[in-house]
Each structure stands twice: as C-alpha cells, then as structure tokens.
C-alpha positions as CSV (number, residue, x, y, z in Angstrom):
1,X,125.0,95.4,84.0
2,X,121.9,96.6,85.5
3,X,119.5,94.7,87.4
4,X,116.0,97.1,88.9
5,X,113.3,96.1,91.6
6,X,110.4,98.2,91.3
7,X,112.3,100.9,89.5
8,X,115.2,100.6,91.8
9,X,118.9,99.5,91.1
10,X,121.3,99.0,93.4
11,X,124.9,99.3,93.6
12,X,126.9,95.8,95.1
13,X,130.6,96.7,96.0
14,X,133.2,94.0,94.9
15,X,136.4,93.2,93.4
16,X,139.7,93.4,95.0
17,X,140.1,97.0,95.4
18,X,135.8,97.6,96.5
19,X,134.8,99.5,93.6
20,X,131.1,99.1,92.7
21,X,130.8,97.1,89.8
22,X,127.4,95.6,89.3
23,X,124.1,96.0,90.3
24,X,121.9,93.7,92.2
25,X,117.7,93.7,92.5
26,X,117.1,95.7,96.0
27,X,115.8,93.4,99.3
28,X,118.5,91.2,98.4
29,X,120.1,90.6,102.0
30,X,121.7,87.0,101.6
31,X,123.8,87.9,98.2
32,X,124.3,91.9,99.5
33,X,125.5,90.3,102.7
34,X,127.8,87.6,100.9
35,X,129.1,90.2,98.4
36,X,130.1,92.4,101.9
37,X,132.2,89.4,102.9
38,X,133.7,88.9,100.1
39,X,134.9,92.6,99.3
40,X,135.5,94.3,102.2
41,X,139.1,92.8,102.9
42,X,142.0,93.4,104.9
43,X,145.6,92.6,104.4
44,X,147.0,89.2,106.7
45,X,150.7,89.9,108.0
46,X,151.9,87.8,104.9
47,X,150.1,90.8,103.1
48,X,147.2,88.7,101.0
49,X,144.1,89.7,100.8
50,X,142.0,87.9,103.0
51,X,138.0,88.0,103.7
52,X,136.7,88.2,107.2
53,X,134.8,84.7,108.9
54,X,131.9,84.5,109.8
55,X,132.9,83.7,113.3
56,X,135.3,86.6,113.2
57,X,132.3,89.1,112.0
58,X,129.8,87.8,115.1
59,X,132.5,87.8,117.4
60,X,133.4,91.7,116.7
61,X,129.9,92.9,116.6
62,X,129.0,91.0,119.7
63,X,131.8,92.6,121.3
64,X,131.1,96.0,119.9
65,X,130.6,98.3,123.3
66,X,129.0,101.1,120.5
67,X,125.6,99.3,120.6
68,X,123.6,96.0,122.7
69,X,123.6,94.0,119.6
70,X,124.8,90.2,119.9
71,X,125.1,88.0,116.9
72,X,126.5,84.7,117.1
73,X,128.4,83.1,114.5
74,X,125.6,80.1,113.7
75,X,122.9,82.4,113.3
76,X,125.4,84.8,111.0
77,X,126.1,81.9,109.0
78,X,122.1,81.4,108.8
79,X,122.0,85.1,107.5
80,X,124.7,83.7,105.0
81,X,123.2,81.0,104.0
82,X,119.6,82.4,103.8
83,X,118.2,79.9,106.3
84,X,117.7,82.9,108.1
85,X,115.9,85.6,106.5
86,X,114.1,88.1,109.0
87,X,117.2,90.0,111.2
88,X,116.1,92.4,113.3
89,X,116.8,96.3,112.4
90,X,119.6,95.6,115.2
91,X,121.1,93.3,113.1
92,X,121.3,94.8,110.0
93,X,122.6,97.4,111.9
94,X,125.1,96.4,113.7
95,X,126.4,94.2,110.2
96,X,126.5,97.4,108.4
97,X,128.3,99.2,111.1
98,X,130.9,96.6,110.8
99,X,131.2,96.7,107.3
100,X,131.5,100.3,107.1
101,X,133.7,100.5,108.9
102,X,136.7,98.6,107.3
103,X,135.5,99.5,103.9
104,X,138.0,100.8,101.2
105,X,138.1,103.8,100.9
106,X,136.7,104.2,97.4
107,X,133.6,102.5,98.6
108,X,130.4,104.1,99.1
109,X,129.1,103.6,102.5
110,X,127.6,100.6,103.8
111,X,124.4,101.5,105.6
112,X,121.3,99.6,106.8
113,X,119.2,100.8,104.3
114,X,121.6,99.5,101.6
115,X,121.8,96.2,103.3
116,X,118.0,96.0,103.5
117,X,117.4,97.4,100.0
118,X,115.1,100.0,101.2
119,X,115.2,103.7,100.9
120,X,115.3,104.8,104.5
121,X,115.6,102.4,108.0
122,X,112.8,104.5,109.4
123,X,110.7,103.0,106.8
124,X,111.2,99.9,108.4
125,X,111.1,100.0,111.8
126,X,107.7,102.1,111.1
127,X,106.4,98.9,110.2
128,X,108.2,96.9,112.9
129,X,106.5,99.4,115.1
130,X,103.1,99.1,113.4
131,X,103.9,95.0,113.2
132,X,103.8,95.1,117.1
133,X,100.4,95.2,117.7
134,X,98.8,91.3,117.1
135,X,95.4,92.4,115.4
136,X,97.6,94.7,112.6
137,X,99.9,91.3,112.8
138,X,96.9,89.1,112.5
139,X,95.7,91.2,109.4
140,X,99.0,91.0,107.8
141,X,99.0,87.5,108.0
142,X,95.1,86.7,106.6
143,X,96.2,89.2,103.9
144,X,99.4,87.7,103.1
145,X,97.4,84.5,102.5
146,X,94.4,85.6,100.0
147,X,94.8,86.1,96.2
148,X,95.6,89.4,94.7
149,X,91.9,90.1,93.9
150,X,91.1,89.5,97.6
151,X,93.8,91.8,98.2
152,X,92.5,94.2,96.1
153,X,89.3,94.4,96.7
154,X,90.4,94.3,100.9
155,X,92.7,97.5,100.1
156,X,89.1,99.2,98.4
157,X,87.4,98.2,101.2
158,X,90.0,99.6,103.7
159,X,90.5,103.3,101.6
160,X,86.7,103.4,102.0
161,X,86.7,103.3,105.7
162,X,89.3,106.2,105.4
163,X,87.3,108.0,103.5
164,X,84.8,107.7,106.1
165,X,86.9,108.8,108.9
166,X,88.2,112.0,107.1
167,X,84.2,113.5,107.8
168,X,84.2,112.5,111.6
169,X,87.3,113.5,112.3
170,X,87.2,117.2,110.5
171,X,83.5,117.2,112.5
172,X,85.5,116.8,116.1
173,X,87.3,119.8,115.4
C-alpha cells in the first residue's frame, strides 16, 4: 500500500523485524512517532520482544549527554497523542537519535527529516529562523486566516514587489 502527499511517499517501519512494510503520507509526525514506538523494540531479560515506554524514552533523551534537549514524559505522551503538535527541531532530532541508535540493522535510518516528512531538516530550520522575526510571523499568521483566493492575490503582490526589487538591486551594483 502506498500513499502520497505532494508527490512524496514515505516508508514507515513496522513489524517485528523492523522491516519497511507499508507507506505513510509525509508529514504525519504523530503516526510516525507511534510507529517507531511499536517497531523499534528490544529483547527483555525473559526473551520477549518489548516496546520502549514513553517515560523511558523521555528519560533517555533527557539523560543523553550529546545534546541539551530535555523531554518530559508528559510532553512526549502529548506528541504521541497529537495534543502537542509543534515540537522544536531539537526535540525531533533527539527523538530520531534515540530510535536510530536502537533500530534493527535491517531498518532504514531514522532521521529528523523522516519524522517531519521533509526532504531536509535544514528547510525546517530555515523556516524557524525566518519566523523569529515578529513581522514575518505576523504576516504568516494573517495569511493563514485568508481564503485561498486572497492568498493567491497576496502571492502575486509579493512577486510584483520582488520584480521591482531586482532592478533596484542591480542599479546599486
């Protein structure tokens, strides 16, 4: 079974072996995170295959000396349930690192980009940097409240402003 979002397919790990066995639309962080909890497993002392618990994962992420990210079990549970929907890049990277270090050898690498459903995490980091500007954030928030027709009109206006800025920049050179 395959699904596409914006022309992209994304494998989801699953099954006891951890092999890729189905596809998920890119961008469904909650589903992907829960699939990792179900698929990246360990053998308990009694030989049973077990999933990592939310409190254990949160504690291990927080204790990891390779980064400064901390995650509470309540916050991680919120990410898993979909209550928390906007994790920072640092949290996503820490979650990906935890599961990647524990994945079965035949599983594909688990990266932040995979969890986010984007081609490159740098895209998201660039967006976060741009959104730190108050004016950019205000424009984005207002655009989110517009109808699709109004957004298209706004984009045409921005394109026209870009075209006006190009000759002015060339004159300065």
